[in-house]
C-alpha positions as CSV (number, residue, x, y, z in Angstrom):
1,M,13.4,4.3,-40.6
2,K,13.4,8.1,-40.0
3,T,9.7,8.0,-38.7
4,H,10.7,5.5,-36.2
5,T,13.7,7.4,-35.1
6,R,11.6,10.6,-34.7
7,S,9.1,8.7,-32.7
8,A,11.7,7.1,-30.6
9,I,13.4,10.7,-29.8
10,A,9.8,12.1,-29.3
11,C,8.8,9.2,-26.7
12,C,12.2,10.0,-24.7
13,I,11.5,13.6,-24.8
14,L,7.9,13.1,-23.3
15,S,9.5,10.8,-20.6
16,L,12.0,13.5,-19.6
17,A,9.5,16.0,-19.5
18,S,7.2,14.0,-17.4
19,F,10.1,13.2,-14.9
20,A,11.0,16.9,-14.8
21,A,7.4,17.9,-13.9
22,Y,7.3,15.5,-11.0
23,A,11.0,16.2,-9.9
24,S,9.9,19.8,-9.6
25,T,7.4,19.0,-6.9
26,D,9.9,17.1,-4.9
27,A,7.8,13.7,-5.3
28,Q,10.1,11.2,-4.3
29,N,8.0,8.0,-5.8
30,T,4.8,6.9,-6.6
31,D,2.5,4.2,-4.9
32,I,0.2,2.4,-7.4
33,R,-1.9,-0.6,-6.0
34,N,-5.0,-2.6,-6.2
35,G,-6.3,-0.9,-9.1
36,G,-5.2,2.4,-8.6
37,S,-3.9,4.7,-11.6
38,I,-2.2,7.9,-12.2
39,S,-2.6,9.9,-15.6
40,T,-0.9,13.1,-16.7
41,G,-3.5,13.5,-19.6
42,T,-2.6,14.6,-22.9
43,D,0.2,17.0,-21.7
44,P,3.0,14.9,-19.7
45,T,4.6,18.1,-18.7
46,A,1.4,19.6,-17.0
47,D,1.9,19.5,-13.1
48,S,-1.8,18.2,-12.8
49,P,-1.8,14.4,-12.3
50,T,-5.2,12.9,-12.0
51,F,-5.4,9.9,-9.4
52,S,-8.0,7.1,-9.5
53,V,-9.0,4.3,-7.0
54,V,-11.4,1.5,-7.7
55,N,-13.9,-0.7,-5.4
56,Q,-11.1,-2.8,-4.0
57,S,-9.5,-3.0,-0.6
58,A,-6.5,-0.5,-0.2
59,S,-6.8,0.6,-3.9
60,R,-4.2,3.6,-3.9
61,A,-2.6,6.1,-6.6
62,E,-0.4,8.5,-4.7
63,F,2.6,10.7,-4.8
64,R,5.2,10.3,-1.9
65,F,7.2,13.5,-1.0
66,K,10.4,13.7,1.1
67,T,11.2,12.8,4.6
68,F,11.9,15.4,7.0
69,T,13.8,14.9,10.3
70,S,13.2,18.1,12.2
71,G,11.3,21.6,11.8
72,T,7.7,22.5,10.6
73,H,7.0,21.9,7.0
74,T,3.8,22.3,4.9
75,L,2.3,20.5,2.1
76,E,-0.4,22.4,0.0
77,G,-2.3,22.1,-3.3
78,T,-5.7,22.2,-4.8
79,V,-7.7,19.1,-5.4
80,K,-10.4,18.8,-7.8
81,L,-13.2,16.2,-7.4
82,V,-13.6,14.6,-10.9
83,K,-15.7,11.5,-9.8
84,L,-17.3,10.3,-6.7
85,N,-19.1,6.9,-7.0
86,G,-18.3,5.8,-3.6
87,G,-16.3,7.4,-0.7
88,N,-14.2,7.3,2.6
89,T,-11.2,8.1,0.3
90,S,-8.0,9.7,1.6
91,L,-6.6,12.6,-0.4
92,A,-3.6,13.7,1.6
93,Q,-1.7,12.1,4.4
94,T,1.2,12.9,6.9
95,F,3.2,9.6,7.7
96,S,6.0,8.7,10.1
97,E,8.8,6.3,9.2
98,T,8.9,5.3,12.7
99,G,5.1,4.8,13.2
100,G,2.3,2.8,12.3
101,D,-1.0,4.3,11.1
102,P,-0.7,7.8,9.4
103,V,-0.3,10.9,11.7
104,S,-3.0,12.7,9.6
105,Q,-5.3,11.2,6.7
106,L,-7.7,13.7,5.5
107,A,-10.5,12.0,3.5
108,I,-13.9,12.8,1.9
109,D,-17.2,10.6,2.7
110,S,-19.7,9.1,0.2
111,S,-21.3,12.8,0.3
112,G,-17.8,14.8,-0.4
113,Y,-17.5,15.9,3.3
114,F,-14.2,16.2,4.7
115,Y,-13.1,14.1,7.9
116,E,-9.8,13.0,9.5
117,V,-9.5,9.3,9.5
118,Q,-6.8,9.2,12.5
119,R,-7.2,10.4,16.0
120,S,-4.4,11.9,18.1
121,T,-2.5,9.8,20.7
122,G,-4.9,9.0,23.6
123,D,-7.7,10.7,21.9
124,T,-11.1,9.0,22.8
125,T,-13.3,11.4,21.0
126,S,-15.7,9.7,18.1
127,S,-15.8,13.3,16.2
128,R,-13.7,13.1,13.1
129,S,-15.6,15.4,10.9
130,C,-14.3,18.8,9.7
131,N,-17.7,20.6,9.8
132,L,-16.9,22.1,6.6
133,P,-18.7,22.6,3.4
134,K,-18.6,19.5,1.1
135,L,-16.7,19.1,-2.1
136,A,-19.0,18.6,-5.0
137,V,-18.1,16.7,-7.9
138,G,-16.3,19.3,-10.4
139,G,-15.3,21.5,-7.4
140,T,-11.9,22.3,-6.1
141,A,-10.6,22.7,-2.5
142,K,-7.2,24.0,-1.3
143,I,-5.6,21.6,0.7
144,K,-2.9,22.3,3.5
145,L,-1.2,20.0,6.1
146,V,1.2,21.8,8.3
147,Y,3.3,19.2,10.3
148,N,6.0,19.7,13.0
149,V,8.4,16.7,13.0
150,D,9.9,17.4,16.5
151,T,6.2,17.0,18.2
152,G,4.8,14.5,15.6
153,T,1.8,16.9,15.1
154,S,-0.1,17.6,11.8
155,T,-2.9,20.1,10.9
156,S,-5.1,19.9,8.2
157,Y,-6.7,22.7,6.4
158,V,-9.4,22.9,3.8
159,N,-9.9,26.4,2.0
160,G,-8.0,28.1,4.8
161,S,-10.4,26.8,7.5
162,K,-8.8,24.3,10.0
163,C,-9.9,20.7,10.1
164,K,-8.0,18.8,12.6
165,T,-4.8,18.7,14.6
166,I,-3.4,15.2,15.2
167,T,-0.5,14.4,17.3
168,K,1.2,11.0,17.4
169,S,3.7,11.4,20.3
170,G,7.2,10.2,19.5
171,W,6.6,9.7,16.0
172,T,9.4,11.5,13.8
173,K,10.8,11.5,10.3
174,L,7.6,12.8,8.6
175,Y,6.7,12.7,5.2
176,T,3.5,13.6,3.3
177,K,1.5,12.0,0.3
178,I,-1.3,13.2,-2.0
179,G,-3.5,11.4,-4.4
180,A,-6.4,8.9,-3.9
181,Y,-6.4,5.9,-1.2
182,Q,-9.2,3.8,-0.4
183,T,-9.3,3.5,3.3
184,A,-10.5,0.4,5.4
185,S,-13.9,1.3,5.1
186,G,-13.5,2.9,1.5
187,T,-15.9,1.9,-1.5
188,G,-16.7,2.6,-5.0
189,S,-14.6,4.6,-7.6
190,V,-13.2,8.0,-7.1
191,T,-10.9,10.2,-9.1
192,V,-9.4,13.6,-8.2
193,Q,-6.9,15.8,-9.8
194,W,-4.3,17.5,-7.9
195,T,-2.4,20.9,-9.2
196,N,-0.3,23.5,-7.7
197,F,1.1,21.3,-5.1
198,T,4.2,22.1,-3.1
199,V,6.1,20.7,-0.2
200,Q,8.6,23.0,1.8
């Protein structure tokens, strides 16, 4: 009976610790669908969740952060590519609660090269590549999204180098997400780990 009680207490402590770790990053909720998964590993207090998606349409495993209604804000963190057996997987996104498609959707292709899935309002260019070094399996990259709610603009950066600036005119109430999300053309299985992520 005592062993059962200690186990129950330990379980509660781990659950509370895990919640505290997520709350400290201002994550509002999780979004896990179609075979996606989120793991905290052996240490639930570690601020380093692992996100996995599988070869299934719209497979996703993400954290969503709070919504801002005005001003300029920043999401930044470090992503490690744990497994790449496929591609066209989004790692970080800026969304509008009043729009449809994401404002910004920073993704990697099957070779690990970064690109923006979305285009600016009225943009007819076919170029979406960041023209930056690829992310190799086992490697890490520092990701930053700087988004302005008043203009509906989001700029993505990889290791301090600008990828793209996307503007969706009239799209307000912006929020960001991190994790892994299979785009419409995404295939295979992809696993990434996010660390040191903040939203301000």
